[in-house]
C-alpha distance (Angstrom), angle and dihedral (degrees) to the residues before:
residue distance angle dihedral
M1 . . .
S2 3.81 . .
A3 3.80 124.9 .
G4 3.80 89.2 -113.9
R5 3.81 94.5 56.9
R6 3.78 92.1 48.3
D7 3.81 90.3 50.5
S8 3.79 89.8 57.7
I9 3.80 91.5 65.0
A10 3.81 97.2 42.2
R11 3.78 118.0 145.3
P12 3.83 124.9 -119.8
A13 3.81 110.1 -78.9
G14 3.79 95.1 -141.8
D15 3.79 94.3 58.9
L16 3.79 94.6 53.7
N17 3.81 93.6 41.7
Q18 3.79 90.1 52.9
S19 3.79 91.7 45.3
A20 3.80 90.7 52.5
Q21 3.79 92.3 49.5
S22 3.79 91.4 48.6
L23 3.79 92.9 46.6
F24 3.80 97.3 48.3
S25 3.80 102.8 34.7
G26 3.81 93.2 85.8
L27 3.82 97.0 45.0
P28 3.82 110.7 66.4
S29 3.81 100.4 91.2
R30 3.82 91.6 64.5
Y31 3.78 100.5 16.6
D32 3.80 99.0 111.7
L33 3.81 95.6 42.9
L34 3.80 97.6 44.4
G35 3.80 91.9 42.2
E36 3.79 87.9 62.9
V37 3.81 95.7 40.4
L38 3.81 95.3 49.3
S39 3.83 92.3 45.9
F40 3.84 91.9 45.9
G41 3.80 89.3 -118.5
Q42 3.81 94.6 -54.2
N43 3.79 96.4 114.6
A44 3.82 90.4 71.0
R45 3.82 90.8 51.7
W46 3.78 91.4 50.0
R47 3.78 92.3 49.5
R48 3.80 91.1 50.9
A49 3.81 89.3 52.3
V50 3.80 90.7 54.7
V51 3.78 92.1 47.8
D52 3.81 89.4 48.7
R53 3.81 87.1 64.5
I54 3.80 94.5 45.0
T55 3.81 92.8 52.4
I56 3.82 91.3 62.8
G57 3.79 108.3 109.6
A58 3.84 96.2 15.3
P59 3.82 95.8 -100.7
G60 3.79 118.8 -145.3
H61 3.82 99.0 -153.8
V62 3.82 123.6 23.5
L63 3.79 130.7 -175.0
D64 3.81 117.1 -148.7
V65 3.82 110.2 -164.8
A66 3.81 121.8 -160.3
T67 3.80 84.5 18.7
G68 3.81 93.8 169.5
T69 3.80 108.3 178.8
A70 3.84 89.9 -2.5
G71 3.80 96.2 -106.0
V72 3.81 95.6 140.1
A73 3.81 93.0 37.9
L74 3.80 91.4 54.3
Q75 3.79 92.4 47.0
I76 3.81 91.0 51.6
A77 3.81 89.6 50.9
R78 3.80 90.6 48.6
R79 3.80 94.6 49.7
T80 3.81 100.9 38.3
P81 3.82 137.1 35.3
A82 3.81 89.1 -118.0
V83 3.76 128.9 128.6
V84 3.81 105.6 -128.2
T85 3.79 128.5 -150.9
G86 3.79 114.0 -162.1
A87 3.81 119.7 -160.7
D88 3.78 128.3 -170.0
L89 3.78 138.8 162.6
T90 3.82 98.2 -139.2
S91 3.80 117.4 77.9
A92 3.82 94.3 -159.1
M93 3.80 89.9 57.1
L94 3.80 91.1 49.3
V95 3.80 91.6 50.8
R96 3.80 90.0 53.9
G97 3.79 90.7 43.4
Q98 3.79 91.6 52.3
A99 3.80 89.5 51.2
N100 3.82 88.7 54.1
V101 3.81 90.9 48.6
D102 3.80 91.8 49.7
R103 3.81 93.4 45.5
L104 3.81 90.6 55.0
G105 3.80 93.9 43.5
A106 3.80 91.6 -121.3
G107 3.79 98.4 131.8
S108 3.80 93.6 115.0
R109 3.81 91.6 56.7
V110 3.82 105.4 31.3
R111 3.79 123.6 56.1
L112 3.81 122.6 -178.4
L113 3.78 128.0 -158.7
A114 3.80 140.9 166.1
A115 3.81 113.7 -104.4
R116 3.80 142.3 142.3
A117 3.78 116.5 -117.1
E118 3.80 88.6 -139.9
Q119 3.82 92.1 59.9
L120 3.80 113.0 26.3
P121 3.83 117.8 -168.8
F122 3.81 94.4 -133.8
A123 3.78 136.0 100.2
D124 3.79 123.2 -110.8
S125 3.82 115.5 -75.6
S126 3.82 93.3 9.0
F127 3.82 96.6 141.8
D128 3.79 137.5 53.5
A129 3.82 92.8 -146.3
L130 3.79 140.0 0.6
S131 3.80 134.7 -152.1
F132 3.79 130.3 -173.7
T133 3.80 133.0 179.5
Y134 3.81 134.2 -158.6
L135 3.80 91.3 -13.4
F136 3.78 114.2 125.4
R137 3.81 97.1 66.6
Y138 3.81 87.3 64.6
V139 3.80 101.4 50.2
A140 3.78 126.2 78.6
D141 3.80 96.7 -139.7
P142 3.83 113.9 31.2
A143 3.81 93.7 180.0
A144 3.81 93.4 53.8
T145 3.80 90.5 43.8
L146 3.80 90.6 52.0
R147 3.80 90.2 52.0
E148 3.80 88.9 52.2
L149 3.80 91.8 49.8
A150 3.81 91.4 49.0
R151 3.80 90.9 48.1
V152 3.81 93.5 68.3
V153 3.84 94.7 48.5
R154 3.80 120.5 88.5
P155 3.83 118.7 -120.9
G156 3.79 108.9 -82.9
G157 3.82 93.0 25.6
V158 3.80 120.9 132.9
I159 3.81 121.9 -116.1
A160 3.81 118.1 -166.9
T161 3.79 135.5 172.1
L162 3.78 142.6 -172.3
E163 3.79 121.8 -148.8
F164 3.76 136.5 160.9
G165 3.79 112.3 -99.4
V166 3.78 138.2 -158.8
P167 3.83 111.9 -117.7
P168 3.82 109.2 -111.7
R169 3.81 96.5 -147.2
R170 3.78 118.8 82.1
L171 3.82 99.5 -127.2
S172 3.80 94.6 44.0
R173 3.79 90.1 46.7
A174 3.82 91.5 52.0
V175 3.81 91.8 51.4
W176 3.81 90.4 46.1
W177 3.80 91.1 49.9
L178 3.81 92.1 50.4
Y179 3.80 92.3 48.4
T180 3.80 97.0 46.6
R181 3.80 94.7 44.9
T182 3.81 99.3 43.1
L183 3.81 119.5 9.3
L184 3.81 98.4 35.4
P185 3.81 96.5 61.5
I186 3.80 91.9 40.9
I187 3.82 94.6 50.6
G188 3.80 92.3 40.2
G189 3.78 92.1 51.2
A190 3.81 93.0 46.4
L191 3.81 93.6 50.9
G192 3.79 102.3 31.4
G193 3.77 108.3 23.5
P194 3.82 131.9 -125.6
E195 3.81 95.3 -30.7
W196 3.80 92.1 58.3
W197 3.80 91.8 43.8
R198 3.80 87.9 55.4
V199 3.81 92.0 48.7
G200 3.81 90.3 47.4
R201 3.79 91.0 53.6
F202 3.80 91.1 48.1
L203 3.79 101.7 43.8
G204 3.81 105.4 69.7
P205 3.82 97.1 45.6
S206 3.81 89.7 43.5
I207 3.81 92.2 55.0
S208 3.81 93.2 46.1
A209 3.79 92.6 48.3
H210 3.80 91.9 48.2
Y211 3.82 93.6 57.1
E212 3.78 92.6 42.8
R213 3.79 87.9 56.4
Y214 3.80 98.1 35.1
P215 3.83 111.1 24.5
I216 3.79 120.4 -169.3
E217 3.80 92.7 -98.0
W218 3.79 90.2 55.7
Q219 3.79 91.2 49.2
V220 3.81 92.5 52.0
D221 3.81 89.2 51.5
A222 3.81 89.9 49.6
W223 3.81 92.2 52.0
R224 3.80 90.8 51.2
A225 3.79 92.0 46.1
A226 3.83 88.5 53.1
G227 3.81 89.1 58.7
I228 3.79 98.4 -99.7
E229 3.79 117.5 138.6
D230 3.81 135.3 -166.7
V231 3.79 92.1 33.5
G232 3.80 113.3 -165.3
I233 3.80 132.8 -170.3
R234 3.78 129.6 -161.1
R235 3.78 121.9 -175.3
M236 3.80 111.9 -155.5
S237 3.81 134.3 -170.2
L238 3.82 92.8 19.6
G239 3.80 89.8 -47.3
V240 3.81 98.5 -52.8
G241 3.81 89.0 116.2
L242 3.81 122.7 46.3
I243 3.80 125.0 -163.7
M244 3.81 120.5 -168.9
W245 3.78 128.1 -179.9
G246 3.76 142.7 166.2
V247 3.80 144.7 159.4
K248 3.80 126.1 -101.8
A249 3.78 106.2 -113.2
G250 3.79 119.1 -119.4
A251 3.79 127.1 -131.5
R252 3.79 89.5 -84.9
G253 3.83 95.9 28.2
R254 3.77 121.6 133.3
L255 3.77 122.4 -150.5
G256 3.79 114.6 -108.8
G257 3.78 133.8 -154.4
T258 3.75 131.4 -83.8
A259 3.79 124.9 -97.0
E260 3.79 118.7 -159.7
Q261 3.77 123.5 -167.5
D262 3.78 130.2 -171.8
G263 3.78 111.3 -141.0
R264 3.77 140.0 176.2
């Protein structure tokens, strides 16, 4: 299905924004720790893979959308000379993120602010690169949001994202389904309390529904339609993590093909 047809059945933005705020407001105090525990340490690997893409070209100013507790933003600042702006919808996440920035003494390089990915408060071509993580399941119109993200990146700038994936192979997918529907909410609730139990119950069905609505092929089309060329895909951890990246096309740019990599 084309990006245009999917756009025509987009859900109201306010509902998903409010749902995201409600879901994440109770998580920040243990977000970083439990994110690693519940992913068996894979979340850190996935984040590094995203930052690997952002470091190409030594960007001077990077925007990290859905920055959460600023984990990716801080890693970009640590691995590049860039000044990093982190944007997120949830104030509780930003408070925790600012505490992380202050603890690491990164306040001169990392700035956090509240903003919606669907309506960024920046001029066109303001950033040399852009990253975003776990975002598109919480916006009503991923294609329009992607166009907005691309708008603020200069031509030639890298855009990269991390999202949960659904394993493509039958056995891996069955194990993933069992874990996300049963063990994840139980372990999350035991370690993090009711908020993490609720997130655990939500996560697996949310991921499945997202790819039923927006399969990988649709997403690649949406990236190209947003003016992003040389789109690449890397499945990690048997497909549980999904990295996508591309380059903002220039005035005379021509869209390239898609590269897909299997990764562990």
